[in-house]
C-alpha positions, -999 to +999 in steps of 0.1 A: +280-158-177+244-143-169+229-118-192+235-092-165+272-102-162+276-100-199+261-064-202+282-052-174+315-063-189+303-050-220+295-014-205+330-015-186+348-026-218+336+009-231+340+032-202+380+016-202+383+024-240+374+058-231+399+062-211+379+064-176+410+044-160+431+077-164+401+095-149+408+075-120+446+078-118+451+043-123+459+015-149+435-002-170+440-036-150+433-019-116+405-001-125+389-035-139+394-050-108+377-027-086+345-038-109+352-074-108+335-084-078+301-064-090+303-084-123+311-118-111+280-111-084+260-108-113+270-142-129+237-157-106+216-128-116+186-127-134+183-090-140+188-091-179+204-065-197+184-036-187+211-022-164+237+009-162+272+003-147+278+033-127+313+045-111+310+066-083+326+103-082+349+094-054+365+069-083+360+089-115+350+128-106+322+136-132+335+171-144+352+156-174+331+130-185+307+145-204+336+149-231+343+112-232+305+110-248+296+113-287+273+109-312+285+103-348+317+115-339+303+144-320+320+149-289+298+159-260+305+191-242+295+216-217+301+258-209+299+248-173+333+253-153+346+222-136+334+235-098+301+239-108+295+206-125+309+194-093+284+213-070+256+191-081+255+167-054+233+136-048+199+146-026+191+128+004+178+099-001+195+093-037+233+087-025+247+057-043+254+024-028+288+019-013+315+006-034+335+019-064+308+007-091+269+000-086+240-009-110+208+013-119+181-011-126+159-002-156+169+032-163+151+057-184+152+092-199+116+098-185+099+104-219+064+104-196+078+134-179+087+156-207+080+193-201+075+191-164+091+212-142+118+194-121+099+204-090+067+189-102+085+161-118+098+150-089+064+147-071+052+125-098+081+103-101+077+098-063+040+091-067+047+064-095+077+046-070+101+054-092+136+070-085+150+100-101+185+095-116+218+117-104+242+132-122+266+102-125+240+081-138+227+107-163+263+106-179+264+071-175+234+066-201+251+095-224+280+073-222+264+037-225+234+048-249+239+080-266+216+072-291+187+076-263+192+113-268+183+109-304+157+084-301+140+094-270+148+126-254+171+148-233+168+149-195+168+164-162+189+147-132+165+155-103+185+131-076+216+160-082+213+195-069+231+224-067+234+246-036+215+273-053+192+250-064+196+241-103+195+203-113+220+190-137+206+181-176+218+164-205+201+174-241+213+170-275+226+208-289+249+215-320+244+176-329+262+163-298+256+156-262+255+186-237+254+189-201+243+217-186+216+228-158+180+239-150+162+261-125+137+236-105+106+259-119+112+257-152+101+235-183+116+226-217+098+209-243+129+188-252+137+178-219+125+144-197+133+137-160+151+105-162+144+075-133+152+045-128+135+016-108+164+002-082+198+010-075+221-020-064+253-023-049+279-052-043+259-058-008+231-065-021+244-096-037+263-108-011 
């Protein structure tokens, strides 16, 4: 196995242990089988371990996922109702690749864009030839790397937006990961604007 396939397998093991198959309403074996083609395709890849394995919302709806994150045994939480969370959809150009799972390449919490209004940060990310993360991808960071919220910063997820213009955000609150939202013209000293360098679905490895 390559470094990338080992990392993807480790991340798959983690979300299975956290109960993602239950959210998807299927057995753990069936859930793992959906990821197998992508992980197998990584066996000849030189991507390395700086990747995120992301299930699409068609497979796992995002509403309950923040509660499956934790830091120091403190479970993640949100004060937003499920309907509100479901309203944060990928914006044009940031839709995920096809397939039940895909990869985010070189994810980052956007420390270099801390304390920037989302609309301003979006322009900076575009000019730097980076890609803003979506809600699902931010939840994947909080699930696979919750320590980043402590060691780096909380983050806005500019690749998703609700109909009223808000963008989802994840940060530390009450010693736990919290999912919330901010307005596009607001700035916060504790929030970066998360990005990645690329997304890849199974079709790009075939």
